[in-house]
KEFITI-507734 format. One record per residue (C-alpha): residue number from 1; residue in three letters; x, y, z. Coordinates in steps of 0.2 Angstrom, whole numbers. Each point is the difference from the previous one (the first is absolute). Example, Ala and Ser with C-alpha at 12.3 -4.5 7.8 and 13.67 -1.06 7.14 Angstrom:
# residues 2
[atom 1 ALA [62 -22 39]] [atom 2 SER [6 17 -3]] 
//
This chain:
# residues 644
[atom 1 MET [0 87 -20]] [atom 2 ASP [5 -18 0]] [atom 3 LEU [-12 -7 14]] [atom 4 GLN [10 -17 -1]] [atom 5 GLY [15 6 8]] [atom 6 THR [3 3 17]] [atom 7 LYS [14 13 1]] [atom 8 GLU [-10 9 -15]] [atom 9 ALA [-16 -1 10]] [atom 10 ARG [8 8 14]] [atom 11 THR [8 15 -8]] [atom 12 GLN [-13 5 -12]] [atom 13 GLU [-15 9 5]] [atom 14 GLU [-5 11 -15]] [atom 15 ALA [-17 1 -6]] [atom 16 GLU [-5 -17 -9]] [atom 17 GLY [-15 -4 -12]] [atom 18 SER [-12 -14 2]] [atom 19 LEU [2 -16 -9]] [atom 20 GLU [-5 -2 -18]] [atom 21 ALA [-10 -15 -7]] [atom 22 TYR [13 -14 -3]] [atom 23 GLY [4 0 -19]] [atom 24 ALA [13 -7 -12]] [atom 25 GLY [16 10 0]] [atom 26 GLY [-2 7 17]] [atom 27 GLY [17 0 9]] [atom 28 ARG [3 -14 12]] [atom 29 SER [14 -2 12]] [atom 30 LYS [8 -16 1]] [atom 31 GLU [3 1 20]] [atom 32 TYR [-14 -3 11]] [atom 33 HIS [-2 -6 18]] [atom 34 LYS [-13 -13 8]] [atom 35 SER [-13 7 10]] [atom 36 GLU [-1 -4 18]] [atom 37 GLY [-14 -9 9]] [atom 38 ARG [-14 9 7]] [atom 39 ASP [1 -5 18]] [atom 40 SER [19 1 2]] [atom 41 ARG [3 10 15]] [atom 42 ASN [-7 12 14]] [atom 43 HIS [-17 -6 -3]] [atom 44 ASP [-7 3 17]] [atom 45 ASP [5 19 3]] [atom 46 ARG [-9 7 -13]] [atom 47 THR [-18 2 8]] [atom 48 SER [7 11 15]] [atom 49 ILE [7 13 -11]] [atom 50 HIS [-11 16 -3]] [atom 51 PRO [4 18 -5]] [atom 52 LEU [0 12 15]] [atom 53 ARG [-11 15 1]] [atom 54 ARG [11 14 5]] [atom 55 ARG [2 18 -6]] [atom 56 GLN [14 3 -12]] [atom 57 GLN [11 15 -1]] [atom 58 THR [-5 15 -11]] [atom 59 PHE [5 -3 -19]] [atom 60 ALA [12 12 -7]] [atom 61 TYR [-10 9 -13]] [atom 62 PRO [8 1 -18]] [atom 63 HIS [4 17 -9]] [atom 64 GLY [1 9 16]] [atom 65 ALA [-16 0 5]] [atom 66 GLN [-4 5 20]] [atom 67 ARG [-13 -8 11]] [atom 68 PRO [-14 13 -1]] [atom 69 ALA [-6 7 17]] [atom 70 SER [-18 -1 4]] [atom 71 SER [-1 18 -4]] [atom 72 VAL [0 -4 -19]] [atom 73 PRO [-14 10 -7]] [atom 74 VAL [-15 -9 -8]] [atom 75 VAL [-1 -1 -19]] [atom 76 LEU [-14 9 -7]] [atom 77 ALA [-14 -12 -6]] [atom 78 ARG [-1 -3 -17]] [atom 79 SER [-11 -10 -12]] [atom 80 ARG [10 -17 -2]] [atom 81 GLU [-2 -14 -13]] [atom 82 PRO [-5 -16 7]] [atom 83 SER [14 -11 6]] [atom 84 PRO [6 -13 -12]] [atom 85 SER [-4 -14 12]] [atom 86 PRO [-6 0 18]] [atom 87 GLU [17 -4 6]] [atom 88 ALA [9 14 -9]] [atom 89 ILE [11 11 10]] [atom 90 SER [5 18 -4]] [atom 91 ILE [18 6 -2]] [atom 92 PRO [6 12 14]] [atom 93 LYS [7 16 -6]] [atom 94 ALA [12 1 14]] [atom 95 LEU [10 -15 -6]] [atom 96 GLY [5 10 -16]] [atom 97 LEU [0 -15 -11]] [atom 98 SER [7 1 -17]] [atom 99 SER [-11 -1 -15]] [atom 100 ARG [8 -17 -4]] [atom 101 ASP [-4 -6 18]] [atom 102 GLN [-18 6 -2]] [atom 103 ARG [0 -8 -17]] [atom 104 LEU [5 -17 6]] [atom 105 LEU [-12 1 15]] [atom 106 ARG [-14 1 -13]] [atom 107 LYS [6 -10 -15]] [atom 108 ALA [12 -13 6]] [atom 109 ARG [-7 -18 1]] [atom 110 ARG [-11 -4 16]] [atom 111 PHE [7 -18 3]] [atom 112 PRO [19 -6 3]] [atom 113 PRO [9 -8 -14]] [atom 114 VAL [-1 -16 8]] [atom 115 THR [-18 -6 3]] [atom 116 LYS [-10 -16 2]] [atom 117 LYS [-6 1 -18]] [atom 118 THR [18 4 -8]] [atom 119 LEU [6 -16 10]] [atom 120 SER [-14 -10 -5]] [atom 121 GLU [9 -7 -15]] [atom 122 LEU [11 -8 11]] [atom 123 ASP [-14 -11 8]] [atom 124 LEU [1 -18 -4]] [atom 125 HIS [-15 -1 -11]] [atom 126 CYS [8 14 -10]] [atom 127 ILE [16 -9 -2]] [atom 128 MET [-8 -16 -6]] [atom 129 SER [-11 9 -13]] [atom 130 ASN [14 11 -7]] [atom 131 ILE [4 -7 -16]] [atom 132 ASN [15 10 -3]] [atom 133 LEU [8 -6 16]] [atom 134 ARG [-5 -18 -4]] [atom 135 MET [10 1 -17]] [atom 136 ASP [14 9 7]] [atom 137 ALA [1 -14 13]] [atom 138 ASN [5 -13 -13]] [atom 139 PHE [14 11 -6]] [atom 140 ASP [7 8 16]] [atom 141 ARG [5 -10 15]] [atom 142 ASP [3 15 11]] [atom 143 LEU [-17 8 -5]] [atom 144 HIS [-6 13 13]] [atom 145 PHE [-9 16 3]] [atom 146 LYS [7 17 3]] [atom 147 PRO [-7 18 -1]] [atom 148 ASP [-2 6 -17]] [atom 149 LEU [9 17 1]] [atom 150 GLU [9 1 -16]] [atom 151 GLY [-3 10 -16]] [atom 152 GLU [-12 16 -2]] [atom 153 LYS [-15 -9 8]] [atom 154 GLY [12 -4 16]] [atom 155 GLN [5 19 0]] [atom 156 ARG [-17 5 1]] [atom 157 LYS [-5 -12 14]] [atom 158 ARG [16 7 11]] [atom 159 LYS [-5 18 -3]] [atom 160 GLU [-18 -4 5]] [atom 161 ALA [7 -9 16]] [atom 162 ALA [11 15 4]] [atom 163 ASP [-15 11 -3]] [atom 164 TYR [-10 -9 12]] [atom 165 TRP [13 -1 15]] [atom 166 ASP [3 18 -3]] [atom 167 SER [-19 5 2]] [atom 168 LEU [-1 -12 15]] [atom 169 ALA [14 9 9]] [atom 170 THR [-9 16 -3]] [atom 171 GLU [-16 -7 7]] [atom 172 ILE [8 -6 16]] [atom 173 ALA [6 18 2]] [atom 174 ILE [-18 7 -2]] [atom 175 TYR [-6 -13 13]] [atom 176 ALA [13 5 12]] [atom 177 TYR [-3 19 -3]] [atom 178 ARG [-19 -3 3]] [atom 179 ALA [3 -10 16]] [atom 180 ALA [10 13 7]] [atom 181 THR [-12 15 -5]] [atom 182 ALA [-16 -9 4]] [atom 183 ASP [-6 14 11]] [atom 184 SER [5 13 -13]] [atom 185 VAL [-9 6 -15]] [atom 186 THR [10 -4 -15]] [atom 187 GLU [2 11 -16]] [atom 188 GLU [-2 -12 -15]] [atom 189 VAL [7 0 -18]] [atom 190 GLU [-13 6 -12]] [atom 191 THR [-2 -1 -19]] [atom 192 SER [-1 16 -10]] [atom 193 ASP [-20 0 1]] [atom 194 GLY [2 -1 20]] [atom 195 ALA [-4 -19 1]] [atom 196 ARG [10 -10 12]] [atom 197 ARG [14 -10 -7]] [atom 198 THR [-3 -18 6]] [atom 199 PHE [8 -17 -2]] [atom 200 ASP [-6 -18 3]] [atom 201 PRO [11 -8 14]] [atom 202 ARG [11 -15 -3]] [atom 203 LEU [3 -6 18]] [atom 204 PRO [-16 -10 1]] [atom 205 ALA [3 -9 -15]] [atom 206 LEU [18 -3 4]] [atom 207 PHE [-5 -9 16]] [atom 208 GLU [-14 -9 -7]] [atom 209 THR [12 -6 -14]] [atom 210 LEU [13 -4 13]] [atom 211 GLN [-12 -11 10]] [atom 212 ASP [-7 -9 -17]] [atom 213 VAL [18 -4 -6]] [atom 214 ILE [7 -6 17]] [atom 215 LYS [-15 -12 1]] [atom 216 THR [5 -8 -16]] [atom 217 LEU [17 -3 8]] [atom 218 VAL [-3 -6 17]] [atom 219 PRO [-10 -16 7]] [atom 220 GLU [-19 2 2]] [atom 221 CYS [3 -1 19]] [atom 222 ASP [9 16 0]] [atom 223 HIS [-14 10 -9]] [atom 224 PRO [-8 5 16]] [atom 225 THR [15 8 7]] [atom 226 VAL [3 8 -17]] [atom 227 MET [-17 7 -1]] [atom 228 GLN [1 6 18]] [atom 229 ASN [17 10 -1]] [atom 230 LEU [-5 6 -18]] [atom 231 GLU [-18 6 4]] [atom 232 VAL [-1 14 -12]] [atom 233 PRO [-13 12 8]] [atom 234 LEU [10 -2 17]] [atom 235 LEU [16 5 -9]] [atom 236 MET [-6 14 -9]] [atom 237 GLN [-8 7 16]] [atom 238 GLN [16 -1 9]] [atom 239 ILE [9 9 -15]] [atom 240 ARG [-13 14 1]] [atom 241 LYS [3 2 18]] [atom 242 GLY [19 -2 -1]] [atom 243 VAL [2 -15 11]] [atom 244 LEU [3 -14 -11]] [atom 245 ASP [17 -8 5]] [atom 246 MET [7 -4 -17]] [atom 247 LEU [16 -7 7]] [atom 248 THR [-8 -13 9]] [atom 249 LEU [-12 -5 -14]] [atom 250 ALA [15 -2 -11]] [atom 251 THR [9 -11 14]] [atom 252 TRP [-15 -11 0]] [atom 253 LEU [-1 -1 -19]] [atom 254 ALA [18 -5 0]] [atom 255 LYS [-1 -14 12]] [atom 256 LEU [-16 -6 -9]] [atom 257 LEU [9 -1 -16]] [atom 258 LYS [17 -8 5]] [atom 259 THR [-11 -13 8]] [atom 260 HIS [-6 -5 -18]] [atom 261 CYS [13 6 -12]] [atom 262 ALA [16 -7 -6]] [atom 263 PRO [15 4 12]] [atom 264 MET [8 11 -13]] [atom 265 ARG [-14 13 1]] [atom 266 ASP [3 0 19]] [atom 267 GLU [13 16 -2]] [atom 268 TRP [-12 8 -12]] [atom 269 ALA [-14 0 13]] [atom 270 ASP [12 7 14]] [atom 271 HIS [6 14 -13]] [atom 272 MET [-18 5 -2]] [atom 273 VAL [-2 1 19]] [atom 274 GLU [14 11 1]] [atom 275 GLN [-6 12 -13]] [atom 276 VAL [-16 2 8]] [atom 277 ARG [9 2 17]] [atom 278 LYS [11 14 -8]] [atom 279 GLY [-16 8 -8]] [atom 280 SER [-9 0 17]] [atom 281 GLN [14 7 10]] [atom 282 SER [3 14 -13]] [atom 283 GLN [-18 3 -4]] [atom 284 ASP [5 -3 -19]] [atom 285 PRO [-14 -6 -9]] [atom 286 ALA [11 -4 -16]] [atom 287 GLU [9 -12 11]] [atom 288 ILE [-15 -9 7]] [atom 289 VAL [-6 -1 -17]] [atom 290 SER [17 -9 -6]] [atom 291 GLY [-3 -13 14]] [atom 292 LEU [-18 -3 -7]] [atom 293 GLN [7 -1 -18]] [atom 294 THR [12 -13 7]] [atom 295 LEU [-14 -9 8]] [atom 296 PHE [-9 -2 -16]] [atom 297 ASN [15 -6 -9]] [atom 298 ILE [3 -13 13]] [atom 299 LEU [-18 -6 -3]] [atom 300 GLU [3 -1 -18]] [atom 301 ALA [16 -10 3]] [atom 302 MET [-9 -12 11]] [atom 303 LYS [-14 -3 -13]] [atom 304 LEU [14 -3 -13]] [atom 305 ASP [8 -12 11]] [atom 306 VAL [-16 -10 2]] [atom 307 ALA [-4 1 -18]] [atom 308 ASN [17 -5 -6]] [atom 309 HIS [-1 -15 12]] [atom 310 GLN [-16 -5 -7]] [atom 311 ILE [8 0 -17]] [atom 312 ARG [14 -12 5]] [atom 313 ALA [-13 -11 9]] [atom 314 PHE [-11 -1 -15]] [atom 315 ARG [12 1 -13]] [atom 316 VAL [-2 -19 -5]] [atom 317 LEU [-18 2 -1]] [atom 318 LEU [0 16 -10]] [atom 319 ILE [13 -8 -13]] [atom 320 GLU [-10 -18 -1]] [atom 321 ASP [-17 8 -2]] [atom 322 THR [7 13 -14]] [atom 323 VAL [-7 -9 -15]] [atom 324 PRO [-18 -5 6]] [atom 325 PHE [-1 18 8]] [atom 326 LEU [3 9 -16]] [atom 327 GLN [-11 -11 -10]] [atom 328 GLU [-14 3 12]] [atom 329 TYR [4 18 -1]] [atom 330 PHE [1 2 -19]] [atom 331 GLN [-15 -11 -3]] [atom 332 GLY [-11 11 11]] [atom 333 LYS [6 15 -9]] [atom 334 ILE [-2 -7 -17]] [atom 335 ALA [-17 -5 4]] [atom 336 ARG [-5 17 6]] [atom 337 GLY [8 7 -16]] [atom 338 SER [12 11 10]] [atom 339 PHE [15 -7 -9]] [atom 340 GLN [2 -3 -19]] [atom 341 VAL [10 -15 -4]] [atom 342 GLU [-3 -2 -19]] [atom 343 PRO [15 12 -5]] [atom 344 SER [12 -11 11]] [atom 345 ARG [-7 -16 -9]] [atom 346 ASP [2 8 -17]] [atom 347 TRP [18 4 5]] [atom 348 TYR [3 -18 6]] [atom 349 LEU [-8 -7 -16]] [atom 350 SER [10 11 -12]] [atom 351 VAL [18 -5 9]] [atom 352 ARG [-6 -18 0]] [atom 353 GLU [-3 0 -19]] [atom 354 GLN [16 10 -2]] [atom 355 ALA [9 -13 9]] [atom 356 ARG [-8 -14 -11]] [atom 357 GLN [6 9 -16]] [atom 358 ASP [18 3 7]] [atom 359 ASP [1 -19 5]] [atom 360 ALA [-7 -5 -18]] [atom 361 SER [14 12 -9]] [atom 362 ALA [14 -5 12]] [atom 363 ASP [14 -11 -5]] [atom 364 PRO [2 -12 15]] [atom 365 GLN [18 -1 -3]] [atom 366 LYS [2 18 1]] [atom 367 ALA [-12 4 14]] [atom 368 SER [7 10 14]] [atom 369 THR [-11 -8 13]] [atom 370 PRO [-3 -19 2]] [atom 371 GLN [-17 -8 -7]] [atom 372 THR [-14 2 14]] [atom 373 GLU [-11 -14 3]] [atom 374 THR [-17 0 -8]] [atom 375 SER [-9 2 17]] [atom 376 LEU [10 15 5]] [atom 377 LYS [-2 9 -16]] [atom 378 PRO [-15 10 7]] [atom 379 LEU [11 6 16]] [atom 380 GLU [15 3 -12]] [atom 381 ALA [-11 12 -11]] [atom 382 LEU [-4 10 17]] [atom 383 PHE [19 2 3]] [atom 384 ARG [4 4 -18]] [atom 385 GLY [-13 15 0]] [atom 386 ILE [5 7 17]] [atom 387 SER [19 -2 -3]] [atom 388 GLY [-4 9 -16]] [atom 389 GLN [-6 16 9]] [atom 390 LEU [14 -1 12]] [atom 391 LEU [13 -1 -15]] [atom 392 GLN [-8 12 -11]] [atom 393 PHE [9 16 -5]] [atom 394 LEU [-12 13 5]] [atom 395 PRO [-11 -3 17]] [atom 396 PRO [-17 -7 -2]] [atom 397 THR [-15 10 4]] [atom 398 ASP [-4 -12 13]] [atom 399 PHE [0 -19 3]] [atom 400 PRO [-16 -10 -2]] [atom 401 ASP [-13 3 13]] [atom 402 THR [0 -17 6]] [atom 403 PHE [18 5 7]] [atom 404 LEU [-8 14 11]] [atom 405 PHE [8 -6 15]] [atom 406 ASP [17 -5 -7]] [atom 407 SER [3 16 -11]] [atom 408 GLU [14 8 12]] [atom 409 ARG [9 -16 0]] [atom 410 LEU [-1 -1 -19]] [atom 411 TRP [7 18 -1]] [atom 412 GLN [14 -3 11]] [atom 413 LEU [4 -16 -11]] [atom 414 ARG [-2 10 -14]] [atom 415 SER [13 14 6]] [atom 416 THR [12 -13 5]] [atom 417 ILE [-1 -9 -17]] [atom 418 GLN [2 17 -10]] [atom 419 ASN [15 4 10]] [atom 420 LEU [8 -17 -3]] [atom 421 ILE [-2 4 -19]] [atom 422 ASN [6 17 2]] [atom 423 LEU [16 -6 10]] [atom 424 ASP [3 -12 -14]] [atom 425 ILE [1 15 -12]] [atom 426 ALA [10 11 11]] [atom 427 TRP [13 -15 1]] [atom 428 TYR [0 -1 -18]] [atom 429 ILE [3 18 -3]] [atom 430 PHE [14 -1 13]] [atom 431 GLU [8 -14 -9]] [atom 432 SER [-1 6 -17]] [atom 433 TYR [6 17 4]] [atom 434 VAL [16 -9 9]] [atom 435 ASN [2 -11 -15]] [atom 436 LYS [-2 13 -13]] [atom 437 HIS [16 8 8]] [atom 438 LYS [9 -18 -1]] [atom 439 ARG [1 -2 17]] [atom 440 TYR [-5 -16 9]] [atom 441 LEU [-6 -2 20]] [atom 442 SER [14 -8 9]] [atom 443 ALA [-12 -6 14]] [atom 444 PRO [-18 -1 -9]] [atom 445 ASP [-8 -10 13]] [atom 446 GLU [5 12 14]] [atom 447 THR [-3 15 -11]] [atom 448 TYR [-18 -6 -5]] [atom 449 SER [-4 -4 19]] [atom 450 THR [4 18 5]] [atom 451 PHE [-9 8 -15]] [atom 452 ARG [-16 -9 2]] [atom 453 SER [1 5 19]] [atom 454 ARG [2 18 -5]] [atom 455 ILE [-13 1 -14]] [atom 456 TRP [-12 -10 8]] [atom 457 SER [-2 11 16]] [atom 458 LEU [-1 15 -13]] [atom 459 MET [-14 -8 -8]] [atom 460 GLU [-9 -5 16]] [atom 461 ASN [2 18 6]] [atom 462 GLY [-9 5 -15]] [atom 463 MET [-16 -11 3]] [atom 464 ASP [-14 7 10]] [atom 465 LEU [-13 -13 1]] [atom 466 GLN [-9 10 14]] [atom 467 ASN [-4 14 -12]] [atom 468 ARG [-3 -10 -16]] [atom 469 ILE [-9 10 -14]] [atom 470 ALA [-3 -13 -13]] [atom 471 GLY [-15 3 -11]] [atom 472 ASN [0 18 5]] [atom 473 PRO [8 9 -14]] [atom 474 ALA [-3 18 8]] [atom 475 ASN [13 -6 13]] [atom 476 ASN [13 -10 -11]] [atom 477 GLU [13 13 2]] [atom 478 ASP [1 -5 18]] [atom 479 ASP [-1 -19 -2]] [atom 480 PRO [17 -9 1]] [atom 481 ASP [-6 -14 -11]] [atom 482 HIS [-6 12 -14]] [atom 483 ARG [15 -2 -12]] [atom 484 GLY [5 18 -6]] [atom 485 GLY [-9 8 15]] [atom 486 LYS [9 14 10]] [atom 487 ARG [5 -11 15]] [atom 488 TRP [5 -15 -11]] [atom 489 THR [11 11 -11]] [atom 490 GLN [8 6 16]] [atom 491 ASN [3 -17 7]] [atom 492 MET [7 -5 -17]] [atom 493 ARG [13 14 0]] [atom 494 CYS [6 -6 17]] [atom 495 ILE [2 -18 -7]] [atom 496 ALA [9 7 -15]] [atom 497 LEU [13 9 12]] [atom 498 GLU [3 -16 9]] [atom 499 ILE [3 -10 -15]] [atom 500 ALA [12 13 -6]] [atom 501 ARG [10 -2 17]] [atom 502 PHE [2 -18 -3]] [atom 503 ALA [6 4 -18]] [atom 504 CYS [13 12 6]] [atom 505 ALA [6 -13 13]] [atom 506 ALA [0 -13 -13]] [atom 507 LEU [10 11 -13]] [atom 508 GLN [11 6 14]] [atom 509 LEU [-6 19 -3]] [atom 510 ASP [-1 15 11]] [atom 511 ALA [-12 -3 15]] [atom 512 VAL [-10 15 -6]] [atom 513 VAL [-12 -6 -14]] [atom 514 ALA [4 10 -16]] [atom 515 ASP [-14 6 -11]] [atom 516 GLU [6 -11 -15]] [atom 517 VAL [-2 -15 12]] [atom 518 ILE [-17 3 8]] [atom 519 VAL [-9 8 -16]] [atom 520 PRO [0 -16 -11]] [atom 521 ILE [-4 -11 15]] [atom 522 GLU [-15 11 5]] [atom 523 GLU [-7 1 -18]] [atom 524 ALA [2 -19 -2]] [atom 525 LEU [-9 -3 16]] [atom 526 GLU [-14 12 -3]] [atom 527 TRP [-2 -7 -17]] [atom 528 HIS [-2 -18 4]] [atom 529 LEU [-10 3 16]] [atom 530 SER [-11 13 -8]] [atom 531 ASN [-4 -10 -15]] [atom 532 GLU [-6 -18 -3]] [atom 533 SER [17 -3 -9]] [atom 534 ASP [6 -17 -6]] [atom 535 LEU [12 -1 15]] [atom 536 PHE [-15 2 11]] [atom 537 SER [-9 -13 -10]] [atom 538 PHE [15 -12 1]] [atom 539 PHE [1 0 19]] [atom 540 GLN [-19 1 3]] [atom 541 ASN [-2 -16 -9]] [atom 542 ARG [15 -8 9]] [atom 543 MET [-8 5 17]] [atom 544 ARG [-17 -6 -6]] [atom 545 GLY [5 -18 -4]] [atom 546 LYS [10 -1 17]] [atom 547 ILE [-14 7 11]] [atom 548 LEU [-13 -11 -9]] [atom 549 THR [11 -15 2]] [atom 550 ALA [3 4 19]] [atom 551 THR [-19 4 3]] [atom 552 MET [-6 -16 -7]] [atom 553 THR [13 -10 9]] [atom 554 ALA [-6 7 16]] [atom 555 ALA [-19 -2 -4]] [atom 556 ARG [3 -18 -3]] [atom 557 ARG [7 -1 18]] [atom 558 TYR [-15 11 7]] [atom 559 LEU [-15 -7 -8]] [atom 560 PRO [-1 -16 12]] [atom 561 LEU [4 10 15]] [atom 562 SER [-12 10 12]] [atom 563 PRO [0 18 1]] [atom 564 LEU [11 -1 17]] [atom 565 ALA [12 -12 -8]] [atom 566 ILE [3 13 -15]] [atom 567 CYS [2 13 12]] [atom 568 GLU [13 -9 11]] [atom 569 SER [9 -5 -15]] [atom 570 GLN [5 19 -4]] [atom 571 ARG [16 -1 10]] [atom 572 VAL [6 17 -5]] [atom 573 PRO [-15 12 -5]] [atom 574 LEU [5 11 -14]] [atom 575 SER [-8 16 9]] [atom 576 ALA [10 -5 16]] [atom 577 THR [17 -1 -8]] [atom 578 PRO [1 9 -17]] [atom 579 ALA [14 -7 -9]] [atom 580 ILE [13 10 -9]] [atom 581 PRO [-4 -10 -16]] [atom 582 PRO [14 -5 -14]] [atom 583 SER [-1 1 -18]] [atom 584 GLN [-9 -13 -10]] [atom 585 GLY [8 -3 -15]] [atom 586 ALA [9 17 -1]] [atom 587 ARG [18 -6 -2]] [atom 588 LEU [0 0 -19]] [atom 589 THR [19 3 -2]] [atom 590 ALA [6 -4 18]] [atom 591 PRO [6 -18 4]] [atom 592 GLY [-10 -12 9]] [atom 593 SER [-5 4 17]] [atom 594 SER [5 -10 16]] [atom 595 SER [-11 -12 7]] [atom 596 GLN [-3 11 15]] [atom 597 THR [-6 14 -11]] [atom 598 LEU [-11 -12 -10]] [atom 599 ASP [-7 -7 16]] [atom 600 ALA [-5 18 6]] [atom 601 GLN [-8 4 -17]] [atom 602 GLN [-10 -17 0]] [atom 603 SER [-5 5 18]] [atom 604 ASP [-7 16 -4]] [atom 605 ILE [-11 -7 -15]] [atom 606 GLU [-6 -14 11]] [atom 607 ARG [-5 11 13]] [atom 608 ILE [-10 10 -12]] [atom 609 GLY [-8 -16 -6]] [atom 610 MET [-4 -6 17]] [atom 611 ARG [-10 16 3]] [atom 612 LEU [-9 0 -15]] [atom 613 ALA [-4 -18 1]] [atom 614 HIS [-7 3 18]] [atom 615 ILE [-11 14 -6]] [atom 616 GLY [-6 -9 -15]] [atom 617 VAL [-4 -17 8]] [atom 618 LEU [-10 8 13]] [atom 619 HIS [-9 11 -13]] [atom 620 TRP [-3 -16 -11]] [atom 621 ARG [-8 -10 14]] [atom 622 VAL [-12 15 3]] [atom 623 TRP [-5 6 -18]] [atom 624 ALA [3 -16 -11]] [atom 625 PRO [-17 -8 6]] [atom 626 LEU [-8 17 2]] [atom 627 LEU [4 7 -17]] [atom 628 TYR [15 -5 -10]] [atom 629 LEU [-6 -19 -1]] [atom 630 ARG [-19 3 3]] [atom 631 ASP [-6 -5 -16]] [atom 632 GLU [11 -16 -1]] [atom 633 LEU [-4 -6 17]] [atom 634 ALA [-18 3 -5]] [atom 635 MET [1 -11 -15]] [atom 636 VAL [9 -14 11]] [atom 637 GLU [-14 0 14]] [atom 638 LEU [-14 -1 -14]] [atom 639 GLY [10 -15 -8]] [atom 640 GLN [1 -9 17]] [atom 641 TRP [-19 3 2]] [atom 642 ALA [-4 -7 -17]] [atom 643 LEU [10 -16 5]] [atom 644 VAL [-10 -3 15]] 
//
């Protein structure tokens, strides 16, 4: 459920899981709303609202159970096992609960999906110490929290939440039944050995949690009122006697929350009251529980609103403090021996030595990239090393550990770069097939624009960065980045079919693709993309030079800037507006491209270079003094002391 949108928030009341710790890659919506002030309206009417003490109507018992008369025979005394806890409640047999209901009563979680603990990660001190968030703030202008309910873990949380609310509805029915039969002896459900079947109640923990969470969302001056109206022993006593006026309690809660929440949540609060009203009038525990579920969703949304407002308020500080914060963090971990950096240092020294050898053997007149100043050679070596992993044919096992908090961004860049190379190969195969039949494209620029739009969308649909399994050979068949894997092969066939359709259109053939068209195209595509062929190496090397040039150009611009200035210079973040990238050097046989197409191609490369330079410059500021240039800086310091 999207807690950031008003309409969706009003219309969805299904069970939701609690928030997970913020991490890289979690989904983040771009639409959020400013939290309202604490004391905005109706501040003087809160203390006069209290739940009324009046008897409710008798609940309609589930499964056709009837209210037992006082003449129900007494159950014969049996030896019973000790109760699981002093608060344990036995299950009345007259309710006729199913085995699932009984199991949920005993096994479902005891606390609501939203608790003070689950929301604690949204507290300001947790936000300020969250390294993933600090790093992501540098790259995402619209960064904010939302519930993590995606994937297998999210499904498990949703199921646990649904089981909790179902068990709570059954528990309310049991309380209502016991209140209505207080003067009668009730037959209880027993186990096969004659022991009572009991469960630990959840309502006391629910009211305690409700009180704790609300106190974190309202000013301290309202805490006495909250504690008075949510006094757990009194509420439980009223429930046991069947006199709790849940509607009045819900009305008070709605008024309190609307005083402090954003106006967009008001209708949600009114909906919660309406749910409780319907449940009270129809004596339907499930409807009352739906209202309680909505109530906790509102509380979660309010906490999210506050946290997202704090992210916006402290965004500048989070960004500007990135480098010193990370240096202090990693220095502590290195000193404690909990972070091994020598493999990363060995990696850097090896790529630096390789860069030195490449420069020594290169012909300056034939170099694909301009000569780099001596002072920037160490940084350029870093970019050469990391760009090599982004460009290599097979995915790397992993990036160096020093890129721990940038790994997802690097995987995204690698996927984009690999798709650019694949797109070049696809266009080359298409042009080769058309030229083989002695035909020429009448409007090559328009054809290419449509071609790359369609092929790129197919390539992006084949990517699934959320389920990356790189480095896990057992699951490579399901890894879309594993060349030759099952998912990869299926995606390549879709791309081959699309290329064949373009070929049929260019050759003015039947719209239905014939086998003699698709078979050679599919074979060529699969061969060149499954093997590190000369064609792949050709486009890979062209891409290498363009990306390194664009990256160093951006890095020179970023080096004198502050982290905030670098962040603000990213006018169009790559993750926010994924481009439909054009071919780089793919037109081996076609005439020169128009200036518009060339501009688009250069823009794509520049965008990749800007993102890689942003990652690299921040990384360099943290790790150059800590690791990469550690020995050189130490020698400089010793030399300075010797001169004193």
